[in-house]
N, C-alpha and C positions, 0 to 999 in steps of 0.2 A: 491555533487553527481549530481547536476543539471547544466543545462546551457551549455552543450557541443555544439560546432558549427555544422552546417549542411554542409556536404560535397557534392560534385557533382554539375553538371550543373543544372540550372533551379531552384535554391533556391529562396525563396521569396526575393523581393527587400527590402532593408532596407531604410525606408523613415523617418528617425528621424526628419528631418526638417519639413516634412508635417504631421507627426504623424502616418503614415501608416507603418505597418510591418507585417511579418507573425505572426500567433498566438503563435508560440513557443517563439519568441523573446519578444512579448508583454506580454505573461504570465510570463516569467522569470522576467521581470522588475516589473510587478504588484504584484507578490507574494514575491519575494526575494530581490528586489532592495531597495534603500533608501526609507523609508516610506511605504514599501510594506505591503501587507496584513499579512504576517507571521512575520513581525517585530513588530506588535502591542502588547502592554503589556498584553492584555486579553488572547492572544493565541487562538488556534483553538476552545477550549472548550467554548469560549465566543460567538461562532457563530453556532456551530453544535455539535451533539453528535456522537462519534464513539462507537464501541462495548465496548471500555475501559470505556467510560463514562456511558454507560447504566447500567452496573452491575460489581461489584467486582468478579462475577463468571468468567468473561472473563480472568482477570489476574490470578485467581486461576487455570484455565484450562491451561494457558501458563506455570504456575509454575509446574503443573503436567507433561506437555510436556518436560520441562527442566529436571525434575527428571528422566523421561523415557529415555531421550537422554543420561543422565549421566550413566544410567545403561547399555547402549549399548556397545558391544565390540569395542575397538578402541577409546572410548571417556573416560568416567570416570574409566572404568575397564581395560584400556590398550588394547593390542592385545589379541586375543583368546589364552588362555593358558599362557599368560605372566603376569607380575606384574601389579598391579593397578597403575594408574596415581596418582600423588600427586598434591596438589595445586588447587583442585576444578575444576570449569568449567566456561566457558565464556558465557555470555548472552549479545548479541548486539541488541539493539533496534534502527532500522533505521527509521528516521522520528519520533523522540521521543517526539515531541510536547513540553510539559512542564514536561515530565518525569512521567506522570501518570501511564503508564503501568509498567515501571520498579519499581516504588514505590509499586504498588500493588503486583507484583511478589515477590519482596523481603519480603514483609509482609506475604506472603502465604507460603514461604519456611520453612522447619523445622529449628528450632534453631540450630545454629552451622554449617549449610550447607554452604560450602565455594563457593562463586560465585564471579566472576569478572564481574561487570556490566558496560556496556558502553551505553551512550545515544548519538546517532549520529543525529545532528540537526544543521541547519544553524543559528538559533536564539541563542542568548546568554544563558548561563546557568541560569536557574531560581533561584531566591532567595530561600533559605531554603531547597534546594534539598538534599536528603540523601547523606552524605559524601562518602558513598561506591560507588556512581555512578560517573564514569569518563565521562565528557562531552567533545565531540569532533566533529569536522566538517567532518571527514572522518572515515569510519569503520576501526578498527585495522586489521592487517593481521595476518595470522597464527591462526585463531580462532579454538578452540576445544570446541564445545558446540552448542549453538543455536543462529542463526541469525534470528531475527523476524522483519518484516516490515509490520505494520498494517496501511493500507490506506496511504502508501507512494507513490507507483508508479502512482496513479491517479493524483498526484501533480508534477510529472516529466513533464515539459512542452513539448507539441508536436505541430507540424504543422497540419493544417486541409487542406484537398483536397476536391474539388468539381468538378463534371462533368459539363462542359460548354455546350452550345447549339449544338456544333459540336461533342460532345462525348469525349472531351479531358479533362482528370483530371488536374485541375489547383490548385495552392496554393490559399488559401483564405487569403487575407490581411485584417487587422482590424485597425481601428483608435482608439487609446487608450482612447481618451477623451470621446467618446460616444458609442463605440462598433459598429459603422458602419462598414460594410464589402464591399469588392470588390474582383473580381477575379484577380489574378496576373499571373505569368509565369506558363507554363506547368510544372508539376512535372517531375523531371528527376533524373538520377544518382541512388544512393543507395536508395533514397526515393521511386522512381518508382519501383525498384526491390522489395522493401518491400511490397508495395501495391499489386504487381502482385502475390506475394506468399501468403500474409496474409489477404488482404482486396481488392479483385479485383473490379475495377470500370469500366473497359473497357466493352462497350456494354450496360451500364446502362443508363437510361434516365437522362436528364439534372436535376441538383439539388441534385442528390445523393451525399452523403458525406462520408468521412472516416477520422479518426484521424490516423496519420502516427506514429505508435508506436515504430519506430526504436530506439529513444533515451531511451525508457524504457527497451527495450531488452538489450541495452548496459549497462545501469545502473544496471539492475538485474544481468547480467553476471558478472559484476565487484563485486557485493555483494557476489555472490556465490563463486567467486574465492578466497575470503578471508578465506574460510572455509577449514581447514585442515582435520577435522573430526567432524561429527555431522550433523546438519540439518539446512537448510535455509528455511524460510517460508514467503511467500508474501500473504497478505490478502487484497482483494480489490473488488470493483465493477468490474465485468468481463463479457466478452463474448467470444465466440469461433468462428472459421472461418465459420462454417456452419450456424451461426445465428447472423451475424453482423447486427446492426441496420442500416436501409437504410439512415438515415439522421444524423448518428453519435450521440454523447452523450454530447458534450461540454455544460457545464452549470455553473452557479454561485450559491454560497450560502453565505448568510449573515444574521445575527441576527436570526438564527434558521429557515430560510425558503429558498426555492429555488428562485433565482432571475435571471434575464437576465445576461449573462456573459459579463461584461465590464471590460477590463484589465486596470483599473485606480487605483488599490489598494483598492477599496471600498468593494470588495467581494473576496471570494475564487473562483478560476477558476479551474475546474476539468473536467476530462473525464474518462470514464470507460476504463479498461485495457484489452488488448488482451493477457491474461495470457498464452494461448497456444503458442504464438510467443515468449514470455519471456522464457518459458520452453525450447524451441528449441535453444535459444541463449546461454544458460548456459550449461556447461559441468558438469555432476554429475552422479555418479553410479546409483542413484535411483531417480525417478521422479514420482510424483503422483499429480493429480488434483482432488480436492474434493470441495463440497460446504461447507460453514461454518456449516450448519446443520449436515452434515456427520462427519466433523472433531470434532465438540464439543460433539456430541454423543459418539464418541470414547473416548473422554476425560472426560466422565461422566456428561456432562451437557445435560439433557434430557427434562426438563420442565414438568416432571410427577408430578401430584398433590400428596400431602402427604395423607396417609390413614386417612379416616374420624374418626376412633376411637381415633386418636391422639388428636383430638379437645377436647374431654372430659377428656382424661388422662392427657394431658399437653397442655392447651390452648395457652400458650406463645410460646411453641415450634411449635405448629401447625401454628400459625400466621407467625412465621419466615419462616417455610418451605413453606407456601403458597406464601409468598412474593418472596422467591427464585425461586419458580416454575414459577411465573409470569415473573421474569427477564429472566430466562432461555428460556421461550417461546418467548420472544422478540428477544433474541439473535439467535434463531433458526427458526424464523417464515418464512414460505413460502411467497414470495412476498415482503420480507423485508431483514433484516440482515442475515437470514438463507440462502439466495441465494447468498451471497458473495462467491467469489472463494478463495480457499486456494491452493496455489502452493507450494508443498513440494519437495525440492531437496537436496541431500547430500549423505553421506555415511550411514545414518540411515533413518528410516521412522516413520510413525505414526501407 
């Protein structure tokens, strides 16, 4: 799903011989090329935690969402007034990592509930993965059910633009060996049109930056287009047009901490997602943008502490409930994971 070419005049120069290229090309090589960051055997969990790794409550919430989707007209119960569908429901995890989310969802579903699970990932199938999970490089078409993309779009590589001393937005070029940067050609074509609509830089002082999210819009639109009936959900670091960060968000992560983004394969290279632009790029009967806090609250993850009398009545149950409340609080925290964006599009909703 990654690595599409940049169309239009004014694209960044490709300087393989000198080591300079646009951030999109450099990130594609650094993350997904031979020896790239996402080809490492330890996987993403060896370097950072997503909501999936924070608590099993996240996978259980996705399982509840899958069950709700199954209960919607046109999905598990067929068309209104018509016969029920047979053959279960589809669950597609895009950017599946090592299959952690799918494994957790399958464990949380009622026994006997029939689900066709697909892990979409560029890395090889992990050893020991549940045999019920089909591992593939591209999402299947004709999905009836739930397409879920947790922290996928932030790793779809994008180019970076910066305003020069004359007020012209130019591509930022990067040297893969050390992360050094320079300004390249003026941004043009479809990229310039995207900036004008979604992240305007004209008239801003020199040094202001933007990440050109067009490749993410296209990737998300393709993901939504695989859905015949049901719901597609993207969960990610996000911002909206009225509050874009002035110097963009490109950063690196390695060994559990934020580091300088150097596209040499030593770290994850990521940037927050313009989910409002992604929403506009996809065609769907229903669209909703929520925070993770709002979405998980609707799915029963609230972070409320257990009643104190439970401590004396059943101490073990109290400790378990208290632990779950702490995990729920982390998943929904303001200033943290709770501020993540959830983009929901499809024939059903939450």
